[in-house]
C-alpha positions as CSV (number, residue, x, y, z in Angstrom):
1,X,5.0,-19.5,23.8
2,X,6.7,-19.3,20.4
3,X,10.2,-17.7,20.3
4,X,10.8,-14.8,17.9
5,X,14.4,-14.5,16.8
6,X,16.7,-12.8,14.4
7,X,19.3,-15.6,14.6
8,X,19.5,-17.8,11.5
9,X,21.9,-20.1,13.3
10,X,19.5,-20.6,16.2
11,X,16.7,-21.3,13.7
12,X,18.8,-23.9,12.0
13,X,19.5,-25.6,15.4
14,X,15.7,-25.7,16.0
15,X,15.3,-27.5,12.6
16,X,18.1,-30.0,13.5
17,X,16.2,-30.8,16.7
18,X,13.0,-31.7,14.8
19,X,11.4,-28.3,15.5
20,X,9.3,-26.0,13.4
21,X,10.5,-22.6,12.2
22,X,8.4,-20.0,10.4
23,X,10.6,-17.9,8.1
24,X,10.3,-15.2,5.5
25,X,10.5,-15.9,1.7
26,X,10.0,-13.4,-1.1
27,X,6.5,-14.8,-1.7
28,X,4.9,-15.3,1.8
29,X,6.2,-16.6,5.2
30,X,6.8,-20.4,5.2
31,X,6.5,-22.9,8.0
32,X,9.5,-25.3,7.8
33,X,10.8,-28.6,9.1
34,X,13.6,-30.9,8.0
35,X,12.2,-32.6,4.9
36,X,13.8,-35.9,5.9
37,X,12.3,-35.9,9.4
38,X,8.8,-37.4,8.9
39,X,7.8,-36.7,12.5
40,X,8.8,-33.1,12.2
41,X,6.8,-32.7,8.9
42,X,3.8,-34.3,10.6
43,X,4.0,-31.5,13.2
44,X,3.6,-28.9,10.3
45,X,0.3,-30.5,9.4
46,X,-0.8,-30.5,13.0
47,X,0.2,-26.9,13.6
48,X,-1.6,-25.7,10.5
49,X,-4.6,-28.0,10.8
50,X,-3.6,-28.9,7.3
51,X,-5.4,-31.8,5.4
52,X,-3.0,-34.8,5.1
53,X,-3.6,-34.9,1.3
54,X,-2.2,-31.4,0.7
55,X,1.5,-31.7,-0.3
56,X,4.2,-29.4,0.9
57,X,6.8,-27.5,-1.1
58,X,10.4,-28.5,-0.4
59,X,12.7,-25.5,-0.2
60,X,16.3,-25.8,-1.3
61,X,19.4,-23.7,-0.7
62,X,20.5,-24.3,-4.3
63,X,20.0,-26.5,-7.3
64,X,22.8,-28.7,-6.0
65,X,20.3,-30.2,-3.5
66,X,17.8,-31.3,-6.2
67,X,19.3,-34.8,-6.4
68,X,18.4,-35.4,-2.8
69,X,14.7,-34.9,-3.2
70,X,14.0,-35.7,-6.9
71,X,14.3,-39.0,-8.7
72,X,15.1,-37.1,-11.8
73,X,14.9,-33.5,-13.0
74,X,13.1,-33.2,-16.4
75,X,14.5,-30.7,-18.9
76,X,11.5,-28.4,-18.5
77,X,12.0,-28.2,-14.7
78,X,15.8,-27.6,-15.1
79,X,15.1,-24.8,-17.6
80,X,12.6,-23.1,-15.4
81,X,14.9,-23.2,-12.4
82,X,17.8,-21.9,-14.4
83,X,15.7,-19.0,-15.6
84,X,13.7,-18.0,-12.5
85,X,15.4,-19.4,-9.4
86,X,16.1,-18.2,-6.9
87,X,12.7,-16.8,-7.1
88,X,8.9,-17.4,-7.0
89,X,8.8,-20.5,-9.2
90,X,8.0,-24.0,-8.0
91,X,8.5,-27.1,-10.2
92,X,6.8,-30.5,-9.6
93,X,9.1,-33.4,-10.5
94,X,9.3,-37.1,-9.7
95,X,10.0,-37.8,-6.0
96,X,13.2,-39.4,-4.7
97,X,12.3,-42.7,-3.0
98,X,14.1,-41.6,0.2
99,X,11.9,-38.5,0.7
100,X,9.3,-39.3,3.4
101,X,5.8,-39.7,1.8
102,X,4.3,-37.3,4.3
103,X,6.1,-34.4,2.5
104,X,4.3,-35.2,-0.7
105,X,1.0,-36.3,0.7
106,X,1.7,-39.8,-0.6
107,X,2.2,-38.6,-4.2
108,X,5.1,-39.8,-6.4
109,X,6.0,-36.2,-7.2
110,X,7.5,-33.5,-5.2
111,X,7.2,-29.7,-5.5
112,X,10.5,-27.9,-5.1
113,X,11.7,-24.3,-5.2
114,X,14.7,-22.1,-4.3
115,X,13.5,-19.0,-2.5
116,X,14.9,-15.5,-3.1
117,X,14.7,-13.8,0.3
118,X,18.1,-13.2,2.1
119,X,16.8,-14.6,5.4
120,X,15.4,-17.8,4.0
121,X,18.5,-18.3,1.9
122,X,20.7,-17.8,4.9
123,X,18.6,-20.3,6.9
124,X,18.7,-22.9,4.2
125,X,22.5,-22.5,3.8
126,X,23.0,-22.8,7.5
127,X,20.8,-25.8,7.9
128,X,22.3,-27.5,4.9
129,X,19.3,-29.8,4.2
130,X,16.1,-29.5,2.3
131,X,13.2,-27.9,4.2
132,X,9.6,-28.9,3.7
133,X,7.6,-25.6,4.1
134,X,4.0,-24.8,3.2
135,X,2.8,-21.2,4.0
136,X,2.8,-20.2,7.6
137,X,-0.9,-19.9,8.0
138,X,-3.6,-22.0,9.6
139,X,-5.1,-24.1,6.9
140,X,-7.5,-22.2,4.6
141,X,-6.5,-18.7,5.8
142,X,-4.6,-16.0,3.9
143,X,-0.9,-16.5,4.1
144,X,1.1,-14.1,6.3
145,X,3.6,-11.8,4.6
146,X,5.4,-10.4,7.7
147,X,6.5,-11.9,11.1
148,X,3.9,-10.0,13.1
149,X,1.0,-11.7,11.2
150,X,2.8,-15.0,11.4
151,X,3.0,-14.6,15.2
152,X,-0.7,-13.9,15.5
153,X,-1.4,-16.9,13.3
154,X,0.9,-19.5,14.9
155,X,1.9,-18.4,18.4
156,X,2.1,-21.4,20.6
157,X,1.9,-23.8,17.6
158,X,5.5,-23.6,16.4
159,X,8.9,-23.4,18.0
160,X,10.3,-20.2,16.4
161,X,9.5,-17.4,14.1
162,X,12.5,-16.0,12.3
163,X,12.2,-12.3,11.7
164,X,13.0,-10.7,8.4
165,X,11.8,-8.1,6.0
166,X,8.2,-8.5,4.7
167,X,7.7,-10.6,1.7
168,X,8.3,-8.7,-1.5
169,X,5.8,-10.6,-3.8
170,X,2.9,-11.2,-1.3
171,X,1.3,-14.2,-3.1
172,X,2.4,-17.8,-3.2
173,X,4.8,-19.0,-6.0
174,X,3.9,-20.1,-9.5
175,X,3.7,-23.9,-9.5
176,X,4.5,-25.8,-12.8
177,X,3.9,-29.5,-13.2
178,X,7.0,-30.9,-15.0
179,X,6.7,-34.6,-14.3
180,X,5.3,-35.4,-17.7
181,X,6.1,-34.3,-21.3
182,X,3.8,-31.3,-21.3
183,X,4.3,-28.8,-18.5
184,X,1.1,-27.4,-16.8
185,X,0.7,-24.4,-14.6
186,X,-1.0,-25.7,-11.5
187,X,-1.1,-22.4,-9.6
188,X,-0.4,-18.9,-11.0
189,X,2.0,-16.6,-9.2
190,X,4.5,-13.9,-9.9
191,X,6.2,-15.7,-12.8
192,X,3.6,-15.4,-15.6
193,X,2.6,-18.0,-18.1
194,X,4.0,-15.9,-21.0
195,X,7.5,-15.9,-19.4
196,X,7.3,-19.6,-18.8
197,X,6.3,-20.3,-22.4
198,X,9.1,-18.1,-23.7
199,X,11.7,-20.0,-21.7
200,X,10.4,-23.4,-22.7
201,X,9.8,-22.4,-26.3
202,X,6.3,-24.0,-26.2
203,X,2.8,-23.1,-25.1
204,X,2.0,-23.9,-21.5
205,X,-1.6,-24.6,-20.4
206,X,-3.0,-23.7,-17.0
207,X,-5.2,-26.0,-14.9
208,X,-8.7,-24.8,-14.1
209,X,-10.0,-24.8,-10.6
210,X,-13.4,-24.6,-9.1
211,X,-16.8,-26.2,-9.8
212,X,-16.8,-28.3,-12.9
213,X,-13.0,-28.3,-13.3
214,X,-12.5,-32.0,-14.0
215,X,-8.8,-32.0,-13.8
216,X,-8.6,-30.3,-10.4
217,X,-8.5,-33.5,-8.3
218,X,-6.1,-35.4,-10.5
219,X,-3.4,-33.1,-11.9
220,X,-3.8,-30.1,-9.5
221,X,-3.5,-32.5,-6.5
222,X,0.3,-32.3,-7.1
223,X,0.3,-28.7,-6.0
224,X,-0.3,-27.2,-2.6
225,X,-3.2,-24.8,-2.2
226,X,-5.3,-26.1,-5.1
227,X,-7.9,-28.4,-3.7
228,X,-9.1,-27.2,-0.4
229,X,-10.6,-23.9,1.0
230,X,-7.7,-21.5,0.7
231,X,-6.7,-17.8,0.8
232,X,-9.9,-16.8,2.5
233,X,-10.3,-14.2,5.3
234,X,-13.1,-14.3,7.9
235,X,-14.9,-11.5,6.0
236,X,-16.9,-12.2,2.9
237,X,-15.0,-11.4,-0.3
238,X,-16.8,-9.9,-3.3
239,X,-15.1,-9.1,-6.6
240,X,-16.2,-6.0,-8.4
241,X,-15.6,-5.0,-12.0
242,X,-14.3,-1.6,-13.0
243,X,-15.8,-0.2,-16.2
244,X,-14.5,3.3,-16.5
245,X,-17.4,5.8,-17.0
246,X,-19.9,3.1,-16.0
247,X,-18.4,2.8,-12.5
248,X,-20.8,5.0,-10.7
249,X,-23.8,3.4,-12.3
250,X,-22.5,0.0,-11.5
251,X,-21.7,0.8,-7.9
252,X,-25.0,2.5,-7.3
253,X,-26.9,-0.5,-8.7
254,X,-26.0,-2.6,-5.7
255,X,-22.7,-4.3,-6.5
256,X,-21.2,-2.1,-3.8
257,X,-23.5,-0.8,-1.1
258,X,-23.9,3.0,-0.7
259,X,-24.6,5.1,2.4
260,X,-24.4,3.8,5.9
261,X,-24.2,0.1,4.8
262,X,-20.8,0.7,3.2
263,X,-19.3,1.7,6.6
264,X,-19.1,-2.0,7.5
265,X,-17.1,-2.8,4.4
266,X,-13.6,-2.6,3.0
267,X,-12.3,-1.9,-0.5
268,X,-9.0,-2.6,-2.3
269,X,-8.2,-2.0,-5.9
270,X,-6.0,-0.2,-8.4
271,X,-8.4,2.7,-8.5
272,X,-9.8,4.6,-5.6
273,X,-13.4,3.9,-4.8
274,X,-16.1,6.3,-6.0
275,X,-16.1,9.5,-3.8
276,X,-19.8,8.9,-3.2
277,X,-19.2,5.6,-1.3
278,X,-17.7,5.7,2.2
279,X,-15.8,2.6,3.3
280,X,-14.5,2.0,6.8
281,X,-11.3,0.8,5.3
282,X,-10.0,1.2,1.7
283,X,-6.7,0.9,-0.1
284,X,-5.7,2.1,-3.5
285,X,-2.7,0.3,-5.0
286,X,-0.5,2.0,-7.6
287,X,0.2,-1.2,-9.6
288,X,-0.8,-4.9,-9.8
289,X,2.5,-5.8,-8.1
290,X,1.5,-3.5,-5.1
291,X,-2.0,-5.0,-5.1
292,X,-0.5,-8.5,-4.8
293,X,1.9,-7.4,-2.1
294,X,-0.8,-5.7,0.0
295,X,-3.8,-8.1,-0.6
296,X,-3.3,-10.6,2.3
297,X,-2.3,-7.9,4.7
298,X,-5.4,-5.9,3.8
299,X,-7.5,-9.0,4.4
300,X,-6.0,-9.3,7.9
301,X,-6.5,-5.6,8.7
302,X,-10.1,-5.9,7.7
303,X,-10.5,-9.0,10.0
304,X,-9.0,-7.0,12.9
305,X,-11.5,-4.3,12.3
306,X,-14.4,-6.8,12.2
307,X,-15.3,-5.8,8.6
308,X,-18.1,-7.9,7.2
309,X,-17.4,-7.7,3.5
310,X,-14.3,-6.9,1.5
311,X,-14.8,-5.6,-2.1
312,X,-11.9,-6.3,-4.3
313,X,-11.4,-4.7,-7.7
314,X,-10.8,-7.2,-10.6
315,X,-7.6,-6.7,-12.7
316,X,-6.5,-7.8,-16.1
317,X,-5.2,-11.4,-16.1
318,X,-1.8,-10.7,-17.4
319,X,1.5,-10.8,-15.5
320,X,0.8,-11.1,-11.8
321,X,-2.9,-10.2,-12.4
322,X,-3.6,-13.9,-13.1
323,X,-2.4,-14.8,-9.6
324,X,-4.4,-11.9,-8.0
325,X,-7.6,-13.1,-9.7
326,X,-6.9,-16.7,-8.8
327,X,-6.7,-15.8,-5.1
328,X,-9.7,-13.4,-5.3
329,X,-11.9,-16.1,-6.9
330,X,-10.9,-18.7,-4.4
331,X,-11.5,-16.3,-1.4
332,X,-14.8,-15.2,-2.9
333,X,-16.0,-18.8,-3.5
334,X,-14.9,-19.9,0.0
335,X,-16.6,-17.0,1.9
336,X,-19.8,-17.0,-0.2
337,X,-20.3,-20.7,0.8
338,X,-20.2,-20.0,4.5
């Protein structure tokens, strides 16, 4: 049975003993172990059923700990951390030789970030060492954003779940590859490409994922959550386009089922579903930020209700909209293949 606790100091002691602690961050819940305890990090992979070639993110209390995990910190990485950390930004930099290879899945780079949740910050400060922590989900599943979902996901698999306020962002961090001269966004998140480019004073490209994306296995391998089935609920996910006055025509043409068939479906989007379509579960989000924050939780609610298909409204790919569409495309691709 997994212990649920409010005690940061107790959680830090679990980490010191080589245990696993799930803890809140501003993005999603993480599953952490001492980054310099290879056996403990291996337990993360076992608890999640995580492929061994999927690197973790090392969480730091402050930039002062960078020298312990990075062989060097390129200027681009330093600039991004100064601008956006603590916060939902992860930089990929050359790995320190002392860092166990299991943390980085054998790569010579390491992904690092400084979270911005008061509970994670207190834990990292109390523990005093870098913590390797991917998201606190079983591999391939949507990441949990509160301690209750984390408990359902990992009860009996980890030593402790540290309670805290739900994640404020709801999607995983933006990951930027900074180990070479030209930075590349490996995974979109709450820090958008435009803000990154503005800080660095140069254009920043984003890696493409999915079928036909040649770079996905080479460059994207340096980021967690880019190569394997990820972010997918048990229900089938289908993305729907909203086109203003054409909405009713599109929905009645078969993109979204009407009548009794829709009663086995869920819907989430910025706009309310058409009044003529009855969904068993539906959620209208007032903004893209709310959409991102609620998405994984809605996936889980639909799973609990044994919903067969979740229809997700597409959004403009600016700001956090790029991250929303990235997660929706991955979930739709994974569930359509099953």
